[in-house]
Steps between C-alpha positions, in 0.01 A plus 500: 500500500831580669665822382877467454768763475783461250503335160315176441729205426373344178683168490270305276660364180330768291374754448832617637556842660521784248814713551452871566704574191254304285201663671643842419559401139134401464379826655469669162218646293360266238631594157370452147574139414529593132764769558873506430558529876318172556691331218826576684357341816377195308832440326695541825275247673520241220880527482533485878280190520727323253790550743304358794373199301850464353375485144551678171150406391177689563342533842128570479345699786128453564282705735414186697577271788738208472195286429443701183861439398441125557206514262693697240772234498242226438281665237793622290686169476254210530189370325197322648582132542877552523680294762732661753716372785470670839624417850307523827747710697236684703187715501591727211610220269158346570322825412692535173407144417133578565516802271656293219226240537232770463654586164466141385864406556577133579722526810728217609540612863791324667418455873720660764524521878512884524844472665713460188531679166441360154734207434714549187560123482129417507425764238776357279356150539152621404629681192712206385193278521302745283622362166225671301573840658140537612614721790500857370629676811662445838353745752688558826465735796850629576441609860193340657370775727286264704790277606827692482644257247692616191513264202826474305401642162848485347515127579151449360607665173808275490275197553276609214802540277630155591160356412517675163139609543357805315252602774480863599619594848258728687616623842312688771741744670225696673669486841860455388582755231719778635580298813636167373747453216298431185635505144235496232736483202782290645258238632306501172166573662226564246252692716587653835199614702529759776326792670568828677436448872785269602863556401409810301385662829190656344130487585304229317385588151760400240548158340797404282578252223859471374487301177744313278495491121375141525208608720413786268502262202263270691268793567458557127374147433315396818120486506413655835269804490625817667461873471621694805789256548615485137877545484505631144247772580729613781829472315399726211454819708763390755764546228449876533449507877120482495218262593190397301277609789525726804803391706556523875704818464591564862597138560735535204664801669550280804628212287765722342619605845496145641709378208745785558530399867575137412756591235671747734541226760598253227299187429768269641495701823120491510503122470779462758312723746188286475706184558662654810168601649348159424792320665465717810128425514561127481763532773236657726238238413742213565606650833137538606468124447247543220516339157540664160244360256750469212703182543762543226775754587571563131139614466476735801322816391684834531157670493316344792527232765199279575505373859314194630311543827549242778219243535197639681568862405320692226700733277211739441441544872871573542491753215202672664697542823804646323284746305301621797790524745793598280352646180666249267331313215626151418386287208234236555508136398303432181272207412683176599713678759234741633539541875816286493759755390570870517718676247764766565561722199850650464489649151517832325584796723635290785838520672667364812330734744151469356538121500621494861204716599265253333668199660476672839125533442477133412697392808293718733188366329607141563525580871173692510313224316644226720675324210781271625836635386853572616572868559791661318403458135561869433853464641556205264385715209737779609793260507407379152498858372827587677666213316353599161732612222351842429301766681218710361677829572430750220823576313425873496489529882834532681594572859640850548741570785373775734 
């Protein structure tokens, strides 16, 4: 195993690098989770999460992965035998579908090509045809981590409204929340699912459900068994800053700090930064002569860019070269695109210089692995960033004349 000096470049699309500031915030003694001190932490976290989800409703925080938050969304809103509408946008949409099926849900899974997001027009057509309102929920992955495609949730909500259909809207924002503009209340989302290790810049271990009044009403009448994931059991102690069972205390310290960092930068600035970095990445990929997997510009992901390998070249072999020679981790292709794509993550604690370092590693890796490409992709990314509207310069740092 090669020993490298310097910091490892973690450019997978999550878990994302944890900022030093968040690491320091988590470096605390565990406290009594029934104390007044903990209640202050709990209340601060719940209120901060509302700002990030852009909701006035409750945000429930589970000690879990994003997969646990998926399950919580299902078992609190649906009953065995219920029909739902889902779209095959990629690997993670497929996994969520499989989970729903295990719970006895009847899934109408609209096929997709893994290069486009969920089609609002097709969803509207399906809902208009459902005269008996058998479909109880529309379930969509906002940012498909396996493909670098972002579905247009606001347009999907508008399509549902045009269809006049009462289905719930359940949205997976596991890899988008805190990096891509998402508005739980304004877009009338009923359950927003997320987790800690992507835009929140935390280690894995926290799952989130933001819920509407309509979703909470459904949870009081649905027939699905649950215990650990029961919203009502969480919401009762949450009202006073507590949890019904032992919480992940130190992750909550980190969550409070991560939320503070995002709000200090300003959510609009966070979203704009991710778009700038994504555009620069695509500029590099295009210059190299490689192809971005996402085919619809309106659906380009600000979180990651999935890159197709040229025929005859294996993405995993390329990733192995970049890791061993340049100490950079890139995301692998999953299921249908395994070995065919690699994924460049540019989310969370990422700025112009860290991105350019990562792209330099990719370009050197292309040469070292013998992948056909045109040199100069990093220069193309630099030009893209030079032409961007805003820099990432901290407002509190100013040049001082000597």
